[in-house]
N, CA, C and O atoms as CSV, one atom per row, in Angstrom:
chain,resi,resn,atom,element,x,y,z
A,1,MET,N,N,-76.546,38.558,-15.328
A,1,MET,CA,C,-75.899,39.316,-14.277
A,1,MET,C,C,-75.480,38.385,-13.147
A,1,MET,O,O,-76.224,37.492,-12.740
A,2,THR,N,N,-74.288,38.616,-12.660
A,2,THR,CA,C,-73.804,37.916,-11.493
A,2,THR,C,C,-74.057,38.832,-10.306
A,2,THR,O,O,-73.771,40.028,-10.369
A,3,GLU,N,N,-74.584,38.284,-9.242
A,3,GLU,CA,C,-74.911,39.146,-8.100
A,3,GLU,C,C,-74.612,38.461,-6.777
A,3,GLU,O,O,-74.560,37.235,-6.679
A,4,ALA,N,N,-74.417,39.298,-5.763
A,4,ALA,CA,C,-74.193,38.831,-4.392
A,4,ALA,C,C,-74.733,39.894,-3.448
A,4,ALA,O,O,-74.868,41.059,-3.823
A,5,TRP,N,N,-75.037,39.489,-2.232
A,5,TRP,CA,C,-75.530,40.417,-1.225
A,5,TRP,C,C,-74.410,40.782,-0.269
A,5,TRP,O,O,-73.553,39.955,0.043
A,6,GLY,N,N,-74.421,42.014,0.190
A,6,GLY,CA,C,-73.403,42.474,1.115
A,6,GLY,C,C,-73.931,43.591,1.994
A,6,GLY,O,O,-75.087,43.998,1.878
A,7,THR,N,N,-73.077,44.077,2.868
A,7,THR,CA,C,-73.422,45.142,3.796
A,7,THR,C,C,-72.446,46.290,3.620
A,7,THR,O,O,-71.239,46.077,3.510
A,8,VAL,N,N,-72.971,47.510,3.594
A,8,VAL,CA,C,-72.119,48.694,3.472
A,8,VAL,C,C,-71.400,48.889,4.804
A,8,VAL,O,O,-72.043,48.997,5.848
A,9,VAL,N,N,-70.064,48.933,4.772
A,9,VAL,CA,C,-69.295,49.105,6.005
A,9,VAL,C,C,-68.640,50.478,6.087
A,9,VAL,O,O,-68.253,50.905,7.175
A,10,ALA,N,N,-68.505,51.181,4.960
A,10,ALA,CA,C,-67.948,52.530,4.963
A,10,ALA,C,C,-68.431,53.250,3.716
A,10,ALA,O,O,-68.639,52.636,2.670
A,11,VAL,N,N,-68.607,54.562,3.840
A,11,VAL,CA,C,-69.046,55.379,2.716
A,11,VAL,C,C,-68.043,56.500,2.527
A,11,VAL,O,O,-67.656,57.179,3.479
A,12,TYR,N,N,-67.625,56.682,1.270
A,12,TYR,CA,C,-66.728,57.768,0.896
A,12,TYR,C,C,-67.525,58.723,0.022
A,12,TYR,O,O,-68.751,58.614,-0.018
A,13,GLU,N,N,-66.906,59.628,-0.660
A,13,GLU,CA,C,-67.623,60.627,-1.448
A,13,GLU,C,C,-68.601,59.999,-2.444
A,13,GLU,O,O,-69.813,60.147,-2.289
A,14,GLN,N,N,-68.102,59.317,-3.439
A,14,GLN,CA,C,-68.953,58.696,-4.455
A,14,GLN,C,C,-68.860,57.173,-4.432
A,14,GLN,O,O,-69.392,56.512,-5.323
A,15,GLU,N,N,-68.197,56.611,-3.432
A,15,GLU,CA,C,-67.991,55.169,-3.360
A,15,GLU,C,C,-68.359,54.641,-1.981
A,15,GLU,O,O,-68.449,55.388,-1.006
A,16,ALA,N,N,-68.570,53.323,-1.933
A,16,ALA,CA,C,-68.868,52.653,-0.675
A,16,ALA,C,C,-68.038,51.378,-0.594
A,16,ALA,O,O,-67.750,50.748,-1.612
A,17,THR,N,N,-67.658,51.004,0.623
A,17,THR,CA,C,-66.984,49.731,0.840
A,17,THR,C,C,-68.042,48.741,1.297
A,17,THR,O,O,-68.757,48.974,2.271
A,18,ILE,N,N,-68.126,47.621,0.567
A,18,ILE,CA,C,-69.136,46.603,0.828
A,18,ILE,C,C,-68.450,45.343,1.331
A,18,ILE,O,O,-67.438,44.922,0.771
A,19,ARG,N,N,-68.997,44.732,2.392
A,19,ARG,CA,C,-68.493,43.463,2.906
A,19,ARG,C,C,-69.421,42.359,2.422
A,19,ARG,O,O,-70.625,42.380,2.677
A,20,ILE,N,N,-68.837,41.396,1.717
A,20,ILE,CA,C,-69.584,40.234,1.231
A,20,ILE,C,C,-69.313,39.094,2.198
A,20,ILE,O,O,-68.164,38.689,2.375
A,21,ASP,N,N,-70.362,38.576,2.824
A,21,ASP,CA,C,-70.194,37.512,3.805
A,21,ASP,C,C,-70.216,36.128,3.185
A,21,ASP,O,O,-69.702,35.174,3.771
A,22,GLU,N,N,-70.812,36.010,1.994
A,22,GLU,CA,C,-70.891,34.714,1.334
A,22,GLU,C,C,-69.530,34.363,0.763
A,22,GLU,O,O,-68.791,35.248,0.330
A,23,GLY,N,N,-69.193,33.087,0.757
A,23,GLY,CA,C,-67.924,32.688,0.172
A,23,GLY,C,C,-67.934,31.227,-0.213
A,23,GLY,O,O,-68.667,30.429,0.371
A,24,GLY,N,N,-67.132,30.880,-1.182
A,24,GLY,CA,C,-66.987,29.489,-1.588
A,24,GLY,C,C,-68.288,28.900,-2.091
A,24,GLY,O,O,-69.044,29.561,-2.802
A,25,CYS,N,N,-68.547,27.665,-1.723
A,25,CYS,CA,C,-69.726,26.968,-2.221
A,25,CYS,C,C,-70.974,27.292,-1.397
A,25,CYS,O,O,-72.081,26.919,-1.786
A,26,GLY,N,N,-70.810,27.973,-0.279
A,26,GLY,CA,C,-71.950,28.307,0.554
A,26,GLY,C,C,-72.376,27.191,1.493
A,26,GLY,O,O,-73.395,27.316,2.172
A,27,ARG,N,N,-71.619,26.106,1.545
A,27,ARG,CA,C,-71.975,24.967,2.399
A,27,ARG,C,C,-70.912,24.743,3.471
A,27,ARG,O,O,-70.662,23.604,3.866
A,28,CYS,N,N,-70.294,25.799,3.937
A,28,CYS,CA,C,-69.185,25.670,4.884
A,28,CYS,C,C,-69.586,24.972,6.178
A,28,CYS,O,O,-68.786,24.240,6.762
A,29,HIS,N,N,-70.789,25.190,6.619
A,29,HIS,CA,C,-71.193,24.650,7.915
A,29,HIS,C,C,-72.040,23.382,7.784
A,29,HIS,O,O,-72.600,22.905,8.771
A,30,GLU,N,N,-72.134,22.837,6.571
A,30,GLU,CA,C,-72.891,21.614,6.347
A,30,GLU,C,C,-71.944,20.437,6.149
A,30,GLU,O,O,-70.823,20.600,5.667
A,31,ALA,N,N,-72.403,19.272,6.521
A,31,ALA,CA,C,-71.611,18.066,6.252
A,31,ALA,C,C,-71.523,17.866,4.749
A,31,ALA,O,O,-72.524,17.981,4.043
A,32,GLY,N,N,-70.330,17.569,4.262
A,32,GLY,CA,C,-70.140,17.377,2.831
A,32,GLY,C,C,-69.801,18.647,2.092
A,32,GLY,O,O,-69.476,18.603,0.905
A,33,GLY,N,N,-69.869,19.788,2.771
A,33,GLY,CA,C,-69.476,21.043,2.140
A,33,GLY,C,C,-67.968,21.142,2.056
A,33,GLY,O,O,-67.257,20.341,2.665
A,34,CYS,N,N,-67.473,22.114,1.311
A,34,CYS,CA,C,-66.023,22.205,1.092
A,34,CYS,C,C,-65.274,22.492,2.384
A,34,CYS,O,O,-64.092,22.163,2.487
A,35,GLY,N,N,-65.914,23.085,3.354
A,35,GLY,CA,C,-65.233,23.367,4.611
A,35,GLY,C,C,-65.769,22.540,5.755
A,35,GLY,O,O,-65.543,22.876,6.917
A,36,GLY,N,N,-66.476,21.463,5.453
A,36,GLY,CA,C,-67.091,20.640,6.484
A,36,GLY,C,C,-66.103,19.984,7.421
A,36,GLY,O,O,-66.442,19.674,8.563
A,37,ALA,N,N,-64.876,19.766,6.954
A,37,ALA,CA,C,-63.870,19.107,7.779
A,37,ALA,C,C,-62.831,20.114,8.241
A,37,ALA,O,O,-61.685,20.075,7.793
A,38,GLY,N,N,-63.219,21.004,9.121
A,38,GLY,CA,C,-62.259,21.939,9.694
A,38,GLY,C,C,-62.256,23.325,9.065
A,38,GLY,O,O,-61.397,24.140,9.401
A,39,HIS,N,N,-63.177,23.617,8.173
A,39,HIS,CA,C,-63.301,24.939,7.559
A,39,HIS,C,C,-62.031,25.368,6.828
A,39,HIS,O,O,-61.679,26.548,6.843
A,40,LEU,N,N,-61.346,24.433,6.196
A,40,LEU,CA,C,-60.100,24.728,5.510
A,40,LEU,C,C,-60.297,25.678,4.340
A,40,LEU,O,O,-59.494,26.592,4.152
A,41,PHE,N,N,-61.340,25.486,3.553
A,41,PHE,CA,C,-61.526,26.288,2.354
A,41,PHE,C,C,-62.592,27.368,2.508
A,41,PHE,O,O,-62.928,28.025,1.522
A,42,CYS,N,N,-63.126,27.572,3.682
A,42,CYS,CA,C,-64.136,28.607,3.867
A,42,CYS,C,C,-63.487,29.978,3.754
A,42,CYS,O,O,-62.475,30.256,4.398
A,43,ALA,N,N,-64.075,30.815,2.940
A,43,ALA,CA,C,-63.529,32.153,2.736
A,43,ALA,C,C,-63.955,33.075,3.868
A,43,ALA,O,O,-65.062,32.961,4.394
A,44,THR,N,N,-63.087,33.966,4.228
A,44,THR,CA,C,-63.445,34.983,5.201
A,44,THR,C,C,-64.199,36.085,4.464
A,44,THR,O,O,-64.244,36.105,3.234
A,45,ALA,N,N,-64.776,36.979,5.210
A,45,ALA,CA,C,-65.525,38.072,4.593
A,45,ALA,C,C,-64.602,38.902,3.711
A,45,ALA,O,O,-63.492,39.244,4.117
A,46,ARG,N,N,-65.066,39.227,2.496
A,46,ARG,CA,C,-64.292,40.033,1.556
A,46,ARG,C,C,-64.903,41.423,1.477
A,46,ARG,O,O,-66.110,41.583,1.654
A,47,THR,N,N,-64.077,42.429,1.214
A,47,THR,CA,C,-64.578,43.786,1.050
A,47,THR,C,C,-64.203,44.300,-0.327
A,47,THR,O,O,-63.143,43.977,-0.863
A,48,PHE,N,N,-65.102,45.115,-0.895
A,48,PHE,CA,C,-64.899,45.714,-2.208
A,48,PHE,C,C,-65.314,47.173,-2.139
A,48,PHE,O,O,-66.260,47.533,-1.439
A,49,ARG,N,N,-64.596,47.999,-2.871
A,49,ARG,CA,C,-64.947,49.415,-2.968
A,49,ARG,C,C,-65.603,49.628,-4.324
A,49,ARG,O,O,-64.978,49.414,-5.363
A,50,VAL,N,N,-66.870,50.050,-4.313
A,50,VAL,CA,C,-67.654,50.175,-5.540
A,50,VAL,C,C,-68.325,51.547,-5.589
A,50,VAL,O,O,-68.487,52.198,-4.557
A,51,PRO,N,N,-68.720,51.991,-6.802
A,51,PRO,CA,C,-69.457,53.261,-6.911
A,51,PRO,C,C,-70.761,53.206,-6.120
A,51,PRO,O,O,-71.401,52.159,-6.023
A,52,ASN,N,N,-71.137,54.338,-5.564
A,52,ASN,CA,C,-72.322,54.420,-4.720
A,52,ASN,C,C,-73.238,55.535,-5.219
A,52,ASN,O,O,-73.372,56.556,-4.544
A,53,PRO,N,N,-73.876,55.370,-6.387
A,53,PRO,CA,C,-74.702,56.447,-6.928
A,53,PRO,C,C,-75.982,56.685,-6.133
A,53,PRO,O,O,-76.515,57.795,-6.150
A,54,ASP,N,N,-76.486,55.667,-5.438
A,54,ASP,CA,C,-77.733,55.797,-4.678
A,54,ASP,C,C,-77.512,56.299,-3.259
A,54,ASP,O,O,-78.461,56.413,-2.484
A,55,ARG,N,N,-76.256,56.601,-2.912
A,55,ARG,CA,C,-75.904,57.108,-1.582
A,55,ARG,C,C,-76.392,56.180,-0.468
A,55,ARG,O,O,-77.070,56.617,0.462
A,56,CYS,N,N,-76.041,54.898,-0.572
A,56,CYS,CA,C,-76.394,53.926,0.461
A,56,CYS,C,C,-75.648,54.263,1.745
A,56,CYS,O,O,-74.519,54.752,1.702
A,57,ALA,N,N,-76.276,54.002,2.880
A,57,ALA,CA,C,-75.711,54.350,4.180
A,57,ALA,C,C,-75.002,53.153,4.806
A,57,ALA,O,O,-75.230,52.005,4.425
A,58,VAL,N,N,-74.137,53.448,5.776
A,58,VAL,CA,C,-73.423,52.401,6.496
A,58,VAL,C,C,-74.432,51.502,7.199
A,58,VAL,O,O,-75.375,51.988,7.825
A,59,GLY,N,N,-74.233,50.188,7.095
A,59,GLY,CA,C,-75.128,49.213,7.704
A,59,GLY,C,C,-76.237,48.742,6.787
A,59,GLY,O,O,-76.915,47.765,7.106
A,60,GLN,N,N,-76.444,49.396,5.674
A,60,GLN,CA,C,-77.507,49.028,4.749
A,60,GLN,C,C,-77.127,47.767,3.980
A,60,GLN,O,O,-75.980,47.611,3.561
A,61,ARG,N,N,-78.083,46.877,3.798
A,61,ARG,CA,C,-77.879,45.635,3.040
A,61,ARG,C,C,-78.118,45.956,1.567
A,61,ARG,O,O,-79.156,46.519,1.218
A,62,VAL,N,N,-77.162,45.603,0.695
A,62,VAL,CA,C,-77.252,45.938,-0.724
A,62,VAL,C,C,-76.940,44.719,-1.578
A,62,VAL,O,O,-76.346,43.746,-1.113
A,63,ARG,N,N,-77.354,44.795,-2.836
A,63,ARG,CA,C,-77.061,43.746,-3.809
A,63,ARG,C,C,-76.017,44.298,-4.778
A,63,ARG,O,O,-76.192,45.379,-5.340
A,64,ILE,N,N,-74.925,43.544,-4.971
A,64,ILE,CA,C,-73.867,43.939,-5.896
A,64,ILE,C,C,-74.041,43.123,-7.165
A,64,ILE,O,O,-74.183,41.902,-7.109
A,65,THR,N,N,-74.029,43.797,-8.309
A,65,THR,CA,C,-74.168,43.109,-9.581
A,65,THR,C,C,-72.975,43.412,-10.478
A,65,THR,O,O,-72.411,44.506,-10.443
A,66,VAL,N,N,-72.609,42.428,-11.276
A,66,VAL,CA,C,-71.546,42.557,-12.281
A,66,VAL,C,C,-72.138,42.077,-13.595
A,66,VAL,O,O,-72.871,41.089,-13.620
A,67,ALA,N,N,-71.830,42.762,-14.682
A,67,ALA,CA,C,-72.396,42.441,-15.996
A,67,ALA,C,C,-72.096,41.000,-16.400
A,67,ALA,O,O,-71.037,40.454,-16.090
A,68,GLN,N,N,-73.050,40.408,-17.095
A,68,GLN,CA,C,-72.914,39.036,-17.578
A,68,GLN,C,C,-71.692,38.912,-18.493
A,68,GLN,O,O,-71.495,39.738,-19.383
A,69,GLY,N,N,-70.891,37.903,-18.277
A,69,GLY,CA,C,-69.741,37.645,-19.123
A,69,GLY,C,C,-68.460,38.312,-18.686
A,69,GLY,O,O,-67.389,37.949,-19.173
A,70,SER,N,N,-68.529,39.275,-17.782
A,70,SER,CA,C,-67.307,39.991,-17.388
A,70,SER,C,C,-66.374,39.114,-16.558
A,70,SER,O,O,-65.156,39.270,-16.641
A,71,ILE,N,N,-66.911,38.210,-15.771
A,71,ILE,CA,C,-66.060,37.327,-14.973
A,71,ILE,C,C,-65.337,36.333,-15.873
A,71,ILE,O,O,-64.146,36.084,-15.689
A,72,GLY,N,N,-66.043,35.766,-16.839
A,72,GLY,CA,C,-65.421,34.846,-17.782
A,72,GLY,C,C,-64.365,35.534,-18.635
A,72,GLY,O,O,-63.311,34.960,-18.907
A,73,ARG,N,N,-64.649,36.770,-19.059
A,73,ARG,CA,C,-63.693,37.529,-19.852
A,73,ARG,C,C,-62.446,37.835,-19.035
A,73,ARG,O,O,-61.331,37.772,-19.553
A,74,SER,N,N,-62.627,38.160,-17.783
A,74,SER,CA,C,-61.487,38.434,-16.902
A,74,SER,C,C,-60.641,37.181,-16.707
A,74,SER,O,O,-59.412,37.256,-16.718
A,75,ALA,N,N,-61.280,36.045,-16.531
A,75,ALA,CA,C,-60.541,34.791,-16.371
A,75,ALA,C,C,-59.775,34.441,-17.642
A,75,ALA,O,O,-58.651,33.944,-17.579
A,76,LEU,N,N,-60.386,34.700,-18.790
A,76,LEU,CA,C,-59.706,34.451,-20.056
A,76,LEU,C,C,-58.451,35.307,-20.177
A,76,LEU,O,O,-57.392,34.813,-20.564
A,77,HIS,N,N,-58.571,36.589,-19.845
A,77,HIS,CA,C,-57.412,37.481,-19.901
A,77,HIS,C,C,-56.346,37.073,-18.891
A,77,HIS,O,O,-55.154,37.134,-19.191
A,78,ALA,N,N,-56.756,36.664,-17.716
A,78,ALA,CA,C,-55.795,36.371,-16.648
A,78,ALA,C,C,-55.083,35.037,-16.820
A,78,ALA,O,O,-53.923,34.909,-16.428
A,79,TYR,N,N,-55.747,34.043,-17.395
A,79,TYR,CA,C,-55.155,32.709,-17.476
A,79,TYR,C,C,-54.799,32.284,-18.902
A,79,TYR,O,O,-53.676,31.854,-19.162
A,80,ALA,N,N,-55.746,32.404,-19.811
A,80,ALA,CA,C,-55.546,31.858,-21.154
A,80,ALA,C,C,-54.524,32.652,-21.967
A,80,ALA,O,O,-53.642,32.060,-22.588
A,81,PHE,N,N,-54.629,33.970,-21.974
A,81,PHE,CA,C,-53.715,34.752,-22.803
A,81,PHE,C,C,-52.255,34.584,-22.394
A,81,PHE,O,O,-51.425,34.334,-23.268
A,82,PRO,N,N,-51.890,34.706,-21.108
A,82,PRO,CA,C,-50.482,34.485,-20.750
A,82,PRO,C,C,-50.005,33.060,-21.050
A,82,PRO,O,O,-48.853,32.864,-21.439
A,83,LEU,N,N,-50.874,32.072,-20.872
A,83,LEU,CA,C,-50.485,30.691,-21.153
A,83,LEU,C,C,-50.255,30.478,-22.650
A,83,LEU,O,O,-49.291,29.823,-23.046
A,84,LEU,N,N,-51.134,31.029,-23.475
A,84,LEU,CA,C,-50.959,30.924,-24.918
A,84,LEU,C,C,-49.707,31.671,-25.382
A,84,LEU,O,O,-48.993,31.195,-26.266
A,85,ALA,N,N,-49.440,32.829,-24.795
A,85,ALA,CA,C,-48.227,33.575,-25.141
A,85,ALA,C,C,-46.979,32.780,-24.735
A,85,ALA,O,O,-45.981,32.779,-25.456
A,86,LEU,N,N,-47.035,32.113,-23.592
A,86,LEU,CA,C,-45.918,31.268,-23.157
A,86,LEU,C,C,-45.655,30.151,-24.165
A,86,LEU,O,O,-44.516,29.948,-24.584
A,87,PHE,N,N,-46.711,29.422,-24.556
A,87,PHE,CA,C,-46.547,28.323,-25.511
A,87,PHE,C,C,-46.068,28.817,-26.869
A,87,PHE,O,O,-45.231,28.176,-27.505
A,88,ALA,N,N,-46.592,29.952,-27.316
A,88,ALA,CA,C,-46.159,30.509,-28.599
A,88,ALA,C,C,-44.680,30.890,-28.537
A,88,ALA,O,O,-43.937,30.654,-29.490
A,89,GLY,N,N,-44.252,31.481,-27.411
A,89,GLY,CA,C,-42.849,31.829,-27.258
A,89,GLY,C,C,-41.952,30.609,-27.239
A,89,GLY,O,O,-40.868,30.628,-27.822
A,90,VAL,N,N,-42.387,29.549,-26.577
A,90,VAL,CA,C,-41.602,28.307,-26.525
A,90,VAL,C,C,-41.485,27.700,-27.920
A,90,VAL,O,O,-40.393,27.309,-28.330
A,91,LEU,N,N,-42.590,27.616,-28.653
A,91,LEU,CA,C,-42.553,27.027,-29.992
A,91,LEU,C,C,-41.686,27.844,-30.945
A,91,LEU,O,O,-40.885,27.284,-31.695
A,92,LEU,N,N,-41.844,29.155,-30.917
A,92,LEU,CA,C,-41.050,30.013,-31.795
A,92,LEU,C,C,-39.566,29.932,-31.442
A,92,LEU,O,O,-38.718,29.775,-32.320
A,93,GLY,N,N,-39.261,30.040,-30.152
A,93,GLY,CA,C,-37.869,29.959,-29.719
A,93,GLY,C,C,-37.245,28.607,-29.999
A,93,GLY,O,O,-36.069,28.527,-30.354
A,94,SER,N,N,-38.007,27.561,-29.846
A,94,SER,CA,C,-37.503,26.207,-30.086
A,94,SER,C,C,-37.168,25.990,-31.564
A,94,SER,O,O,-36.154,25.372,-31.889
A,95,THR,N,N,-38.014,26.495,-32.446
A,95,THR,CA,C,-37.740,26.320,-33.880
A,95,THR,C,C,-36.561,27.169,-34.330
A,95,THR,O,O,-35.862,26.795,-35.271
A,96,LEU,N,N,-36.323,28.309,-33.676
A,96,LEU,CA,C,-35.225,29.189,-34.090
A,96,LEU,C,C,-33.883,28.821,-33.472
A,96,LEU,O,O,-32.855,28.907,-34.144
A,97,ALA,N,N,-33.871,28.409,-32.197
A,97,ALA,CA,C,-32.583,28.210,-31.516
A,97,ALA,C,C,-32.556,27.022,-30.569
A,97,ALA,O,O,-31.747,27.008,-29.641
A,98,GLY,N,N,-33.401,26.035,-30.767
A,98,GLY,CA,C,-33.351,24.837,-29.936
A,98,GLY,C,C,-33.778,25.081,-28.498
A,98,GLY,O,O,-34.691,25.861,-28.227
A,99,GLU,N,N,-33.099,24.399,-27.580
A,99,GLU,CA,C,-33.482,24.458,-26.162
A,99,GLU,C,C,-33.273,25.845,-25.563
A,99,GLU,O,O,-34.125,26.329,-24.819
A,100,THR,N,N,-32.161,26.483,-25.875
A,100,THR,CA,C,-31.902,27.831,-25.360
A,100,THR,C,C,-32.956,28.807,-25.881
A,100,THR,O,O,-33.420,29.681,-25.149
A,101,GLY,N,N,-33.321,28.651,-27.132
A,101,GLY,CA,C,-34.362,29.499,-27.709
A,101,GLY,C,C,-35.712,29.258,-27.061
A,101,GLY,O,O,-36.497,30.190,-26.885
A,102,ALA,N,N,-35.988,27.999,-26.704
A,102,ALA,CA,C,-37.261,27.682,-26.047
A,102,ALA,C,C,-37.346,28.361,-24.688
A,102,ALA,O,O,-38.397,28.876,-24.308
A,103,ILE,N,N,-36.236,28.360,-23.960
A,103,ILE,CA,C,-36.229,29.021,-22.646
A,103,ILE,C,C,-36.394,30.522,-22.818
A,103,ILE,O,O,-37.185,31.151,-22.115
A,104,SER,N,N,-35.652,31.088,-23.747
A,104,SER,CA,C,-35.775,32.526,-24.002
A,104,SER,C,C,-37.163,32.883,-24.512
A,104,SER,O,O,-37.729,33.904,-24.122
A,105,GLY,N,N,-37.707,32.046,-25.379
A,105,GLY,CA,C,-39.056,32.279,-25.889
A,105,GLY,C,C,-40.110,32.190,-24.807
A,105,GLY,O,O,-41.092,32.932,-24.821
A,106,ALA,N,N,-39.902,31.273,-23.859
A,106,ALA,CA,C,-40.849,31.154,-22.741
A,106,ALA,C,C,-40.841,32.428,-21.901
A,106,ALA,O,O,-41.896,32.929,-21.510
A,107,ILE,N,N,-39.658,32.942,-21.629
A,107,ILE,CA,C,-39.563,34.177,-20.841
A,107,ILE,C,C,-40.186,35.339,-21.608
A,107,ILE,O,O,-40.928,36.143,-21.044
A,108,GLY,N,N,-39.875,35.416,-22.903
A,108,GLY,CA,C,-40.461,36.470,-23.723
A,108,GLY,C,C,-41.970,36.348,-23.826
A,108,GLY,O,O,-42.680,37.352,-23.779
A,109,GLY,N,N,-42.465,35.122,-23.967
A,109,GLY,CA,C,-43.909,34.900,-24.041
A,109,GLY,C,C,-44.620,35.286,-22.759
A,109,GLY,O,O,-45.700,35.876,-22.798
A,110,LEU,N,N,-44.022,34.956,-21.621
A,110,LEU,CA,C,-44.627,35.365,-20.346
A,110,LEU,C,C,-44.629,36.877,-20.197
A,110,LEU,O,O,-45.578,37.454,-19.666
A,111,PHE,N,N,-43.561,37.521,-20.669
A,111,PHE,CA,C,-43.510,38.985,-20.605
A,111,PHE,C,C,-44.603,39.599,-21.482
A,111,PHE,O,O,-45.274,40.545,-21.071
A,112,ILE,N,N,-44.779,39.063,-22.683
A,112,ILE,CA,C,-45.844,39.549,-23.565
A,112,ILE,C,C,-47.219,39.276,-22.952
A,112,ILE,O,O,-48.115,40.114,-23.049
A,113,GLY,N,N,-47.390,38.114,-22.325
A,113,GLY,CA,C,-48.641,37.810,-21.637
A,113,GLY,C,C,-48.908,38.767,-20.502
A,113,GLY,O,O,-50.050,39.169,-20.283
A,114,TRP,N,N,-47.863,39.140,-19.772
A,114,TRP,CA,C,-48.007,40.102,-18.673
A,114,TRP,C,C,-48.397,41.473,-19.213
A,114,TRP,O,O,-49.259,42.144,-18.646
A,115,LEU,N,N,-47.758,41.894,-20.320
A,115,LEU,CA,C,-48.109,43.186,-20.924
A,115,LEU,C,C,-49.562,43.192,-21.405
A,115,LEU,O,O,-50.273,44.182,-21.233
A,116,GLY,N,N,-49.997,42.083,-22.008
A,116,GLY,CA,C,-51.384,41.985,-22.444
A,116,GLY,C,C,-52.359,42.036,-21.285
A,116,GLY,O,O,-53.426,42.639,-21.395
A,117,LEU,N,N,-52.005,41.415,-20.183
A,117,LEU,CA,C,-52.855,41.443,-18.996
A,117,LEU,C,C,-52.959,42.848,-18.427
A,117,LEU,O,O,-54.040,43.278,-18.026
A,118,ARG,N,N,-51.841,43.566,-18.388
A,118,ARG,CA,C,-51.870,44.962,-17.912
A,118,ARG,C,C,-52.729,45.836,-18.817
A,118,ARG,O,O,-53.469,46.695,-18.337
A,119,ARG,N,N,-52.631,45.617,-20.126
A,119,ARG,CA,C,-53.423,46.402,-21.071
A,119,ARG,C,C,-54.922,46.126,-20.865
A,119,ARG,O,O,-55.732,47.053,-20.853
A,120,ALA,N,N,-55.276,44.868,-20.706
A,120,ALA,CA,C,-56.679,44.509,-20.475
A,120,ALA,C,C,-57.182,45.108,-19.169
A,120,ALA,O,O,-58.330,45.546,-19.090
A,121,GLN,N,N,-56.335,45.131,-18.147
A,121,GLN,CA,C,-56.738,45.704,-16.867
A,121,GLN,C,C,-56.977,47.204,-17.003
A,121,GLN,O,O,-57.955,47.724,-16.465
A,122,ARG,N,N,-56.108,47.895,-17.705
A,122,ARG,CA,C,-56.283,49.344,-17.890
A,122,ARG,C,C,-57.548,49.657,-18.675
A,122,ARG,O,O,-58.260,50.610,-18.359
A,123,ARG,N,N,-57.829,48.849,-19.706
A,123,ARG,CA,C,-59.053,49.065,-20.474
A,123,ARG,C,C,-60.288,48.816,-19.624
A,123,ARG,O,O,-61.284,49.526,-19.760
A,124,SER,N,N,-60.236,47.817,-18.747
A,124,SER,CA,C,-61.409,47.477,-17.939
A,124,SER,C,C,-61.726,48.539,-16.901
A,124,SER,O,O,-62.872,48.642,-16.464
A,125,LEU,N,N,-60.744,49.331,-16.496
A,125,LEU,CA,C,-60.994,50.386,-15.517
A,125,LEU,C,C,-61.933,51.459,-16.059
A,125,LEU,O,O,-62.609,52.137,-15.286
A,126,HIS,N,N,-61.979,51.617,-17.372
A,126,HIS,CA,C,-62.800,52.659,-17.984
A,126,HIS,C,C,-64.061,52.113,-18.637
A,126,HIS,O,O,-64.812,52.871,-19.249
A,127,ASP,N,N,-64.304,50.827,-18.520
A,127,ASP,CA,C,-65.482,50.205,-19.111
A,127,ASP,C,C,-66.575,50.104,-18.047
A,127,ASP,O,O,-66.431,49.329,-17.101
A,128,PRO,N,N,-67.668,50.869,-18.177
A,128,PRO,CA,C,-68.710,50.848,-17.131
A,128,PRO,C,C,-69.404,49.503,-16.989
A,128,PRO,O,O,-69.967,49.219,-15.932
A,129,ARG,N,N,-69.380,48.657,-18.033
A,129,ARG,CA,C,-70.023,47.337,-17.923
A,129,ARG,C,C,-69.276,46.426,-16.975
A,129,ARG,O,O,-69.858,45.488,-16.430
A,130,LEU,N,N,-67.985,46.688,-16.768
A,130,LEU,CA,C,-67.165,45.805,-15.931
A,130,LEU,C,C,-67.075,46.290,-14.492
A,130,LEU,O,O,-66.487,45.604,-13.656
A,131,ARG,N,N,-67.632,47.435,-14.182
A,131,ARG,CA,C,-67.615,47.941,-12.815
A,131,ARG,C,C,-68.784,47.361,-12.040
A,131,ARG,O,O,-69.914,47.377,-12.530
A,132,PRO,N,N,-68.540,46.853,-10.850
A,132,PRO,CA,C,-69.678,46.389,-10.044
A,132,PRO,C,C,-70.539,47.563,-9.634
A,132,PRO,O,O,-70.033,48.667,-9.434
A,133,SER,N,N,-71.829,47.338,-9.510
A,133,SER,CA,C,-72.722,48.389,-9.068
A,133,SER,C,C,-73.557,47.858,-7.898
A,133,SER,O,O,-73.788,46.654,-7.782
A,134,ILE,N,N,-73.998,48.765,-7.045
A,134,ILE,CA,C,-74.786,48.351,-5.887
A,134,ILE,C,C,-76.193,48.880,-6.014
A,134,ILE,O,O,-76.434,49.953,-6.566
A,135,ARG,N,N,-77.123,48.092,-5.483
A,135,ARG,CA,C,-78.535,48.476,-5.460
A,135,ARG,C,C,-79.096,48.130,-4.094
A,135,ARG,O,O,-78.871,47.030,-3.590
A,136,PRO,N,N,-79.820,49.053,-3.496
A,136,PRO,CA,C,-80.392,48.778,-2.174
A,136,PRO,C,C,-81.469,47.702,-2.223
A,136,PRO,O,O,-82.045,47.359,-1.190
């Protein structure tokens, strides 16, 4: 499980908005940290809207967990699949019609990669393992 701590900043019917104060490598204010020289890469506080089955209250400190492997799977869908579709389109187009085919194949491959990414996103909305959950 991947987890982080946050604070409930708003509560809706069955959901809560959580502010995560941690960001980046966690060494923003230390020498040698990623933001040690001017805080260039330090992340600002992020907010997420997650299910709130335990009815946590505003101001309560909570732990947010995400199922093991879901972050890696999301990265694979977001980066690897569109890139592989692009290369496949370029190779197919190049063998069929030379340079013009390679350009057309690249555009077609990116479009197919985009469609695959949208499909994966729609499937993930209904998968309870991929939804973050909060625990007081």
